[in-house]
C-alpha positions in Angstrom: 7.4 -30.7 4.6 4.3 -28.7 5.3 4.1 -26.9 8.7 0.7 -27.0 10.3 -0.4 -23.7 12.1 -3.4 -22.8 14.2 -4.9 -19.4 13.7 -3.0 -17.8 16.6 0.3 -19.0 15.2 -0.7 -17.9 11.7 -1.5 -14.4 13.1 1.8 -14.2 15.0 3.7 -15.0 11.8 1.6 -12.6 9.7 2.3 -9.7 12.1 6.0 -10.5 11.6 5.6 -10.6 7.8 4.0 -7.2 7.9 7.0 -5.8 9.7 4.9 -4.9 12.7 7.1 -7.2 14.8 10.9 -7.9 14.5 11.7 -10.1 11.5 14.5 -12.7 11.5 15.9 -11.6 8.1 15.3 -7.8 8.0 15.7 -4.8 10.1 14.6 -2.0 7.8 16.8 1.1 7.8 14.8 3.3 5.6 11.9 3.8 3.2 13.5 1.8 0.3 13.9 -1.3 2.6 10.3 -1.2 3.6 8.8 -0.7 0.2 11.1 -3.2 -1.5 10.1 -5.7 1.2 6.4 -5.5 0.4 6.9 -4.9 -3.4 3.9 -2.5 -3.3 2.2 -0.8 -0.4 -1.3 0.8 -0.4 -1.0 4.5 -0.8 -4.2 5.9 -2.3 -4.2 8.3 0.7 -0.8 10.0 0.8 -0.9 10.7 4.6 -1.8 7.0 5.3 1.1 5.9 3.1 3.5 8.1 4.9 2.4 6.7 8.3 2.5 3.1 7.0 6.2 3.7 6.4 6.7 5.6 9.7 5.2 2.9 11.9 7.7 0.4 10.4 10.6 2.8 10.9 10.8 3.6 14.6 12.4 7.0 15.3 11.7 8.3 11.8 9.7 11.5 11.3 7.4 12.6 8.6 10.1 14.9 7.3 12.5 11.9 7.0 9.9 9.9 5.0 9.2 12.9 2.7 13.0 13.4 2.1 13.3 9.7 1.2 10.5 10.0 -1.3 12.1 13.1 -2.8 15.3 11.0 -3.1 13.1 8.6 -5.2 13.6 5.7 -2.8 10.0 4.9 -3.8 7.2 6.4 -5.9 3.5 6.2 -6.2 1.6 4.9 -9.2 -1.3 2.6 -10.2 0.3 -0.8 -10.6 -2.5 -3.1 -9.5 -6.4 -3.0 -9.4 -6.4 0.6 -10.5 -5.3 1.6 -7.0 -2.4 3.8 -6.0 0.6 2.1 -4.4 4.1 2.9 -3.3 6.5 0.8 -5.3 10.3 0.7 -5.6 11.1 3.2 -8.4 13.1 0.8 -10.5 10.3 -1.8 -10.3 7.5 0.5 -11.5 7.8 -0.3 -15.2 7.7 -4.0 -14.9 4.9 -4.0 -12.3 2.8 -1.8 -14.6 3.5 -4.2 -17.5 2.7 -7.4 -15.5 -0.3 -6.3 -13.3 -1.4 -2.9 -14.6 -2.2 -4.2 -18.1 -5.4 -5.9 -16.8 -6.7 -2.5 -15.6 -6.2 -1.1 -19.1 -8.1 -4.0 -20.6 -11.2 -3.2 -18.5 -11.6 0.5 -19.1 -13.7 0.3 -22.3 -17.3 0.4 -20.8 -16.5 3.2 -18.3 -14.7 5.3 -20.9 -17.7 5.0 -23.2 -19.9 6.4 -20.4 -17.5 9.3 -20.0 -17.2 10.0 -23.7 -13.4 9.1 -23.7 -11.5 7.2 -26.4 -8.1 5.6 -26.5 -7.1 8.4 -28.8 -7.9 10.8 -26.0 -5.8 8.8 -23.6 -2.9 8.6 -25.9 -3.1 12.3 -26.6 -3.1 13.0 -22.9 0.0 10.9 -22.4 1.8 12.8 -25.2 0.8 16.2 -23.9 1.9 15.4 -20.3 5.0 13.7 -21.5 6.1 16.9 -23.4 5.1 19.2 -20.5 7.1 17.2 -17.9 10.2 16.5 -20.0 13.4 17.9 -18.5 12.7 17.5 -14.8 9.3 19.1 -14.9 6.8 18.6 -12.1 3.3 19.7 -12.2 0.5 19.7 -9.7 -2.7 17.9 -10.4 -4.4 21.2 -11.2 -1.6 22.2 -13.5 -1.8 18.9 -15.3 -5.5 19.3 -15.9 -5.0 22.8 -17.1 -2.3 21.6 -19.5 -4.7 18.9 -20.9 -7.5 21.5 -21.3 -5.1 23.8 -23.2 -4.4 21.0 -25.6 -8.2 20.6 -26.3 -9.0 17.7 -24.0 -12.1 17.7 -21.9 -11.3 17.1 -18.2 -14.8 17.7 -16.8 -16.3 15.3 -14.3 -14.2 12.1 -14.0 -12.5 12.5 -17.3 -9.5 14.4 -15.9 -8.9 11.7 -13.3 -9.1 9.0 -15.9 -6.7 10.8 -18.3 -4.1 11.2 -15.5 -4.6 7.6 -14.5 -4.1 6.4 -18.1 -0.9 8.3 -18.5 0.6 6.7 -15.4 -0.8 3.3 -16.3 1.0 3.6 -19.6 4.3 4.2 -17.8 4.5 7.9 -19.0 4.0 9.7 -15.7 4.1 8.8 -12.0 2.9 10.5 -8.8 5.7 12.5 -7.3 5.6 13.6 -3.6 3.2 16.3 -2.5 4.4 19.9 -2.5 2.5 21.3 0.5 -1.0 19.8 0.1 -0.7 19.5 -3.7 -0.3 16.2 -5.5 2.3 16.4 -8.2 3.2 14.4 -11.3 6.5 13.8 -13.0 7.9 11.6 -15.8 8.4 8.0 -14.7 11.5 7.6 -16.9 13.1 10.6 -15.1 12.1 9.3 -11.6 13.2 5.8 -12.5 16.1 6.2 -14.8 17.5 2.7 -14.3 14.5 0.4 -14.5 14.6 -3.3 -13.8 13.1 -5.1 -16.7 12.8 -8.8 -15.9 11.3 -11.4 -18.1 7.7 -12.2 -17.3 8.4 -15.4 -15.4 11.0 -13.7 -13.2 8.6 -10.9 -12.6 5.8 -13.2 -11.6 8.2 -15.0 -9.2 9.3 -11.8 -7.6 5.7 -10.6 -7.2 4.7 -13.8 -5.5 7.7 -13.9 -3.2 7.3 -10.3 -2.1 3.6 -10.6 -1.5 4.1 -13.8 0.6 7.2 -12.3 2.4 5.3 -9.2 3.4 1.9 -10.8 4.2 2.3 -14.5 4.8 0.7 -16.9 5.5 -1.2 -16.3 2.3 -3.1 -18.4 -0.3 -3.0 -18.3 -4.1 -6.5 -16.7 -4.0 -5.1 -13.9 -1.8 -2.2 -13.3 -4.2 -4.7 -13.1 -7.1 -6.9 -10.7 -5.3 -4.0 -8.4 -4.1 -2.1 -8.4 -7.4 -5.0 -8.4 -9.8 -3.5 -11.4 -11.6 -5.7 -14.2 -12.8 -5.9 -17.2 -10.5 -3.9 -19.2 -13.1 -1.1 -16.6 -13.2 -1.1 -16.4 -9.4 -0.8 -20.1 -9.0 2.0 -20.1 -11.6 3.8 -17.2 -9.8 3.9 -19.1 -6.5 5.3 -22.2 -8.3 8.0 -20.0 -9.9 9.0 -18.5 -6.6 10.2 -22.0 -5.7 12.0 -22.7 -2.5 11.9 -19.1 -1.4 8.5 -20.0 -0.2 7.5 -22.7 2.3 4.2 -24.6 2.4 2.1 -24.3 5.5 -1.5 -25.2 6.5 -3.7 -22.8 8.5 -6.6 -24.8 10.0 -6.2 -27.3 7.2 -6.1 -24.7 4.4 -3.0 -24.7 2.1 -0.9 -21.5 2.3 2.7 -20.3 1.9 5.1 -18.1 3.8 8.6 -16.7 3.2 10.9 -19.6 4.1 12.8 -17.4 6.5 9.6 -16.7 8.4 9.6 -20.2 9.9 12.5 -19.0 12.2 10.2 -16.3 13.7 8.4 -16.8 17.0 4.8 -18.2 16.7 3.6 -17.4 20.1 1.0 -14.6 20.7 2.4 -11.2 21.5 0.5 -8.5 23.4 1.6 -5.5 21.4 -0.3 -2.4 20.5 -0.3 -0.4 17.3 -2.2 2.6 15.9 -2.2 2.0 12.2 -3.4 4.1 9.3 -6.6 3.1 7.6 -5.1 2.3 4.2 -2.4 -0.1 5.4 -1.3 -3.5 4.1 -2.3 -4.9 7.5 -5.9 -5.0 6.3 -6.0 -4.0 2.7 -3.4 -6.6 1.7 -6.1 -9.4 2.2 -9.6 -10.3 1.1 -10.1 -12.6 4.1 -9.3 -10.4 7.2 -10.8 -12.7 9.8 -7.4 -13.4 11.4 -7.2 -9.7 12.3 -10.7 -8.4 12.3 -13.8 -9.7 14.0 -16.6 -9.7 11.3 -18.8 -8.0 13.9 -16.5 -5.0 13.8 -16.1 -4.8 10.0 -18.7 -2.1 9.5 -17.0 0.1 12.1 -13.7 -0.2 10.2 -15.2 0.1 6.7 -18.5 2.0 7.2 -21.0 1.1 4.6 -18.4 -1.2 3.0 -17.5 1.7 0.7 -13.8 1.2 0.5 -12.9 3.9 3.0 -11.0 2.3 5.8 -10.8 3.8 9.3 -7.5 3.9 11.1 -7.2 1.0 13.5 -6.1 0.3 17.1 -4.5 -3.1 17.0 -3.8 -5.3 20.1 -2.1 -8.6 19.8 -2.7 -8.6 16.0 -6.4 -8.0 16.3 -8.4 -4.8 15.7 -9.8 -3.5 19.0 -10.7 0.1 18.0 -10.6 2.9 15.5 -9.2 6.4 15.5 -9.5 9.6 13.6 -7.2 12.6 13.5 -7.5 16.3 13.0 -4.3 18.2 12.1 -3.7 21.7 13.5 -0.8 24.1 13.2 0.7 22.9 16.5 -1.2 19.8 17.5 -2.9 16.7 16.2 -6.2 15.8 17.9 -7.1 12.1 18.0 -10.5 10.6 18.8 -10.5 6.9 19.7 -13.5 4.6 19.3 -13.4 1.4 21.4 -14.7 -1.7 19.7 -14.0 -3.8 22.8 -13.7 -2.4 26.3 -10.4 -0.7 27.1 -9.1 -1.0 30.7 -6.9 1.7 32.2 -3.6 0.0 31.2 -4.7 -0.5 27.6 -5.7 3.1 27.3 -2.3 4.2 28.6 -0.6 2.0 26.0 -2.8 3.4 23.2 -2.0 6.9 24.4 1.7 6.0 24.2 1.4 4.8 20.6 -0.5 7.9 19.6 2.2 10.0 21.2 4.6 8.3 18.9 2.4 9.2 16.0 2.3 12.8 17.1 6.1 12.8 17.5 6.4 11.4 13.9 4.4 14.4 12.7 6.3 16.9 14.9 3.1 18.0 16.7 1.6 17.9 20.1 -0.9 15.3 20.9 -4.5 16.1 22.1 -6.6 13.0 22.9 -10.3 12.6 22.9 -11.8 9.3 24.0 
């Protein structure tokens, strides 16, 4: 039976799916729980990825999250759309095989412009694989130096593409930062017990995790998020079976995790300060449930893919914020997209104080 939802009900359920409200079937205890729940979490900006985890793990600190990543509870790689995500370590191989392969298929024209060949990419993978074998870990600069020493040209964007290709091929992955330096390691060493499902099982898992972590969602949203063709996305939702439940949002067909129908559908007046690169917005093409189109340019200035951190009230974006880190304090500047009264400002201050506590820094506000 299809459950009919209005937009307010759909938004309430979506905030629960996103683990920004209590969920009836999960109370995450650590990084592995959160990342496995989503299947993949935007993490092209490392600091945003860490706070995306922290905001869903109340009481955790940045050091706690870093320690979990060092324990390999999750890792970063390029599984979908050529974009860096956090994924469960044992799922990285199959995700690259199912969704990453489409990115490999589309690199030809860009590589010709850069003067790169597939032989260059394969050579880079071999060189980095040898350099990292045995528990090695190299910074980005050290990886590029290693490639140059092997005779590969890394000037311009060539170095980035060679690093990307090695990870896309499942040779390397992005290990946690050391200080401010991005590092790389061998994927086989960071995921020594990979899960290798058959394609249909993988498609079903991908569809279920996306819907579970973002629902209500449509097949078009799954295709956009995953990089799958619409045909494969439709098949994936079918393969997920009764783990998903059909709903309609203002007459449009969508699905949710079946367990989500036990969650409250009434509006909640909660406040969050979310990082810019968070599944809350980046997990969707149609963001109108959460974001007034009139405010889109303030959140993504120039529509250039760089998302501002958001202040969210009742599931809707009401402001943006920027941070500046110092040795002892974090300074935050808030921009209001709708008028904030005194009580709302106090609530936003309280959530930002939680962010500062996560970092282990004092909070300095600027409105």
